[in-house]
C-alpha positions in Angstrom: 0.0 0.0 0.0 1.5 3.3 -1.0 2.0 6.3 1.2 -1.0 8.5 0.0 -4.2 9.0 2.1 -7.2 7.4 0.2 -10.7 8.4 0.9 -12.9 5.3 1.7 -16.6 5.2 2.2 -17.9 2.1 4.0 -21.7 1.2 3.5 -22.7 -1.5 6.0 -24.9 -2.5 8.9 -24.3 -1.1 12.4 -24.6 -3.0 15.6 -23.7 -2.8 19.2 -22.2 -6.2 20.2 -22.5 -7.6 23.6 -20.0 -10.6 23.8 -19.0 -13.0 26.5 -16.5 -15.8 26.6 -17.5 -19.3 27.9 -15.8 -22.6 28.1 -18.6 -24.3 26.2 -22.0 -23.1 24.8 -24.9 -23.7 27.1 -27.6 -26.2 26.0 -31.3 -25.1 26.4 -32.2 -24.6 30.0 -28.5 -24.4 31.1 -26.5 -21.5 32.4 -22.9 -21.5 31.5 -20.2 -19.7 33.4 -18.8 -16.8 31.4 -16.0 -14.2 31.5 -14.6 -11.3 29.6 -17.9 -9.5 28.9 -17.6 -6.6 26.4 -20.1 -4.2 24.9 -18.7 -2.5 21.8 -19.6 -0.9 18.5 -19.6 -3.7 15.9 -20.8 -5.0 12.6 -19.5 -4.8 9.1 -20.0 -1.1 8.9 -18.1 0.2 12.0 -15.4 -2.3 12.1 -14.4 -2.1 8.4 -14.5 1.7 8.6 -12.2 1.5 11.6 -9.8 -0.9 9.9 -9.7 1.6 6.8 -8.8 4.5 9.1 -6.1 2.3 10.9 -4.7 1.8 7.4 -4.3 5.5 7.1 -7.4 6.3 5.1 -9.9 9.2 5.4 -12.7 6.8 6.4 -16.5 7.5 6.3 -19.4 5.3 7.5 -22.6 5.3 5.7 -25.2 3.6 7.8 -28.1 4.0 10.3 -28.7 3.8 14.1 -31.5 4.5 16.5 -31.9 7.8 18.4 -30.8 5.9 21.6 -27.8 5.7 23.9 -26.4 2.8 22.0 -26.4 4.7 18.7 -24.6 7.6 20.3 -22.1 5.2 22.0 -21.3 3.7 18.5 -20.8 7.1 16.9 -18.6 8.3 19.8 -16.5 5.2 19.4 -16.2 5.7 15.6 -15.0 9.3 16.2 -12.3 8.0 18.6 -10.9 6.1 15.7 -11.1 9.1 13.4 -14.1 7.8 11.4 -16.3 10.4 10.1 -19.9 9.7 11.2 -21.7 12.7 9.3 -23.5 10.0 7.2 -24.6 7.8 10.1 -28.3 8.5 10.0 -30.7 8.4 13.0 -34.2 7.0 13.3 -36.3 7.7 16.4 -38.9 4.9 15.8 -36.4 2.0 15.9 -33.6 0.9 18.2 -30.0 0.5 17.2 -29.1 -2.9 15.8 -27.8 -5.3 18.4 -25.9 -8.5 18.5 -25.4 -10.9 21.5 -22.4 -13.2 21.0 -20.9 -16.1 22.9 -17.3 -17.3 22.2 -16.3 -20.8 23.4 -12.8 -22.0 24.2 -12.2 -23.1 20.7 -12.8 -19.6 19.3 -16.2 -20.6 17.8 -19.0 -18.2 18.3 -22.7 -18.1 18.1 -24.8 -14.9 17.9 -28.4 -13.6 18.1 -29.0 -10.6 15.9 -31.6 -7.8 15.8 -31.3 -5.7 12.7 -33.1 -2.7 14.2 -32.4 0.6 12.5 -30.4 -1.1 9.7 -33.7 -2.1 8.2 -34.7 1.5 7.7 -31.6 2.6 5.6 -33.3 3.9 2.5 -32.2 4.5 -1.1 -33.2 8.1 -0.7 -30.8 8.6 2.1 -27.8 7.0 0.4 -28.7 8.7 -2.9 -29.1 12.3 -1.5 -26.9 15.0 -2.9 -24.5 15.0 -0.1 -24.2 11.2 0.0 -23.7 11.1 -3.9 -21.0 13.7 -3.5 -19.2 11.5 -0.8 -19.4 8.4 -2.9 -18.3 10.1 -6.0 -15.3 11.8 -4.3 -14.1 8.6 -2.7 -11.1 6.4 -3.9 -13.0 3.3 -3.0 -16.5 2.2 -1.8 -16.7 -0.9 0.4 -20.3 -2.3 0.5 -21.8 -5.0 2.8 -24.9 -6.6 1.4 -26.8 -7.1 4.7 -28.8 -3.9 4.1 -32.0 -3.1 2.3 -31.6 -3.8 -1.4 -32.8 -0.4 -2.6 -30.0 1.2 -0.5 -27.5 -1.2 -2.0 -28.6 -0.7 -5.6 -28.6 3.1 -5.1 -25.0 3.0 -3.8 -23.8 0.8 -6.6 -25.4 2.9 -9.3 -23.9 6.1 -7.7 -20.5 4.6 -7.6 -20.8 3.4 -11.3 -21.9 6.9 -12.3 -18.8 8.5 -10.7 -16.3 5.7 -11.6 -15.7 5.0 -7.9 -14.0 1.5 -7.5 -16.2 -0.8 -5.4 -15.5 -3.9 -3.2 -18.8 -5.8 -2.5 -19.1 -8.5 0.3 -22.2 -10.6 -0.5 -23.7 -13.8 0.6 -23.6 -16.3 -2.2 -26.0 -19.1 -1.8 -25.2 -22.6 -2.9 -28.0 -25.1 -3.8 -28.2 -28.8 -2.9 -26.2 -29.8 -6.1 -23.3 -27.4 -5.1 -24.1 -24.9 -7.8 -24.7 -21.1 -7.5 -28.3 -20.0 -6.7 -28.1 -16.1 -7.2 -31.4 -15.6 -9.0 -32.3 -13.2 -6.1 -29.3 -11.0 -6.6 -29.9 -7.5 -7.9 -28.3 -7.2 -11.4 -26.1 -4.3 -10.1 -24.1 -6.8 -8.0 -22.5 -8.0 -11.2 -21.2 -4.5 -12.0 -18.8 -4.2 -9.1 -15.1 -4.4 -9.6 -14.3 -6.8 -6.7 -16.6 -9.3 -5.2 -15.8 -11.0 -1.9 -18.3 -13.9 -1.6 -19.5 -14.9 1.8 -20.1 -18.6 1.7 -20.6 -19.2 5.4 -24.5 -19.7 5.1 -23.6 -22.6 2.5 -20.6 -23.9 4.2 -22.3 -27.4 4.7 -22.5 -27.7 0.9 -18.8 -26.8 0.3 -16.8 -30.0 0.9 -13.9 -29.6 3.4 -10.5 -31.0 2.7 -8.3 -31.1 -0.4 -11.1 -30.7 -2.8 -12.4 -27.5 -1.2 -10.1 -25.2 -3.1 -11.0 -26.8 -6.3 -14.7 -26.4 -5.6 -14.3 -22.8 -4.6 -12.3 -22.2 -7.9 -15.4 -23.5 -9.8 -17.7 -21.2 -7.8 -15.4 -18.2 -8.5 -15.2 -19.1 -12.2 -19.0 -19.4 -12.5 -19.4 -15.9 -10.9 -16.9 -14.5 -13.4 -18.7 -16.2 -16.2 -21.9 -14.5 -15.0 -20.3 -11.1 -15.3 -18.3 -10.3 -12.1 -14.9 -8.9 -12.9 -12.9 -10.1 -9.9 -13.8 -12.6 -7.3 -11.6 -12.8 -4.1 -12.2 -15.8 -2.0 -10.9 -16.1 1.6 -9.6 -19.5 2.5 -8.4 -18.9 6.2 -5.1 -20.6 6.9 -5.0 -21.7 3.2 -4.7 -18.1 2.0 -6.9 -16.5 -0.7 -7.9 -17.0 -4.3 -8.3 -14.3 -7.0 -10.5 -15.5 -9.9 -11.0 -13.3 -13.0 -11.0 -13.9 -16.8 -7.2 -14.2 -16.8 -7.6 -17.3 -14.7 -7.0 -18.1 -10.9 -4.2 -17.0 -8.7 -3.6 -18.5 -5.2 -2.1 -16.3 -2.4 -0.3 -18.8 0.0 -1.6 -19.1 3.5 0.1 -19.0 6.8 -0.6 -20.4 10.2 -3.7 -18.6 11.6 -4.0 -19.0 15.4 -7.1 -20.5 16.7 -9.3 -18.3 18.9 -11.7 -15.4 18.4 -12.0 -14.7 14.7 -14.9 -12.3 14.7 -12.7 -9.5 13.5 -10.9 -11.5 10.6 -13.5 -10.5 7.9 -13.5 -6.9 9.3 -9.6 -6.7 9.0 -9.6 -8.3 5.7 -12.3 -6.2 4.0 -11.3 -2.9 5.6 -7.6 -3.3 4.5 -8.6 -4.6 1.0 -10.7 -1.4 0.4 -7.8 0.7 1.8 -5.3 -0.8 -0.6 -7.7 -0.6 -3.6 -8.4 3.0 -2.8 -4.6 3.6 -2.7 -4.3 2.4 -6.3 -2.6 -0.8 -5.6 -3.3 -3.7 -8.1 -5.5 -6.5 -6.9 -2.7 -9.0 -6.2 -1.0 -6.4 -3.8 -4.4 -5.4 -2.3 -5.4 -9.0 -1.4 -2.0 -9.8 0.1 -2.2 -6.7 2.2 -5.7 -7.7 3.3 -4.7 -11.2 4.1 -1.9 -10.0 6.3 -4.5 -7.9 8.2 -6.7 -11.0 8.6 -3.7 -13.1 9.9 -2.9 -10.4 12.5 -6.5 -10.1 13.7 -6.9 -13.9 14.1 -6.6 -15.2 17.8 -7.0 -11.7 19.3 -9.9 -11.4 21.6 -12.0 -8.2 21.4 -13.5 -5.7 19.0 -12.0 -2.8 17.2 -9.1 -2.5 19.5 -7.6 -5.7 18.1 -7.7 -4.5 14.5 -4.1 -4.1 13.0 -2.8 -0.7 11.8 -0.9 -0.1 8.6 2.5 -0.5 10.1 1.7 -3.8 11.7 0.3 -5.1 8.4 3.4 -4.0 6.5 5.5 -5.8 9.0 3.4 -9.0 8.6 3.7 -8.8 4.9 7.5 -9.4 5.2 6.8 -12.7 6.8 4.4 -14.0 4.3 5.3 -16.0 1.1 4.8 -14.1 -2.2 
């Protein structure tokens, strides 16, 4: 990542995350002993915007919270990390989105999520003159798909109009036969420059083991055949895949510590957008993002464990090319 200061706008859901560690998850009717309780600003919106700021970017969050103390706490925390909150809208009739998370001794987590104010983010809000000016003047726009579709479509169309590079994180459903099932996707999803597919909801249909990478290559190739320009697939300790019309490139993995991995996707996506916004080619950008993911793995906590630019550059020196 070069030395200039890119301007990044992150469009994503906003939650307050109440998390607690436990040795094992309780079964119905059981109370498990816990420790390490935290209550922090979380979600794809805040954490990715914070990671972009830690990478030296001028970072903006475009999202929505309730007019309640939790919403104000989130905005105060974002400002502490130098994330601009001018486009974090408020709604009085709904509460701020909330997530309750438990993390067991193996680093696995389970959560209960209430979307709250995120459901109220509208196309009119993200498409107003000031928001359009923000998106149009940014060096990259990072979009998470867990928001109302009219808001997502408006953001993508605005970015296309102003030629703002986009990184989209989207759930990619896989049917029973292991093929893509994306008929419900808005057509605009195929117009983004970089797609980072989220396959967690379909993990049971993606075989583990040696054949997993081959299967993911097929999924990436099918997405490219349907119009996506670049597909970036996260493989954890096995690295990353970049799939486009030039073929498939594999970024080698390194050992990722077991433990709390809730911030891995935040670190990866925020760092990827920062590097894309800085003008790096996709290979360099994905290597930079993967280094951020490696650093965040195994660290327990929220935004405080996200790596900064200097740490990521140091980690890059330890990774294979």
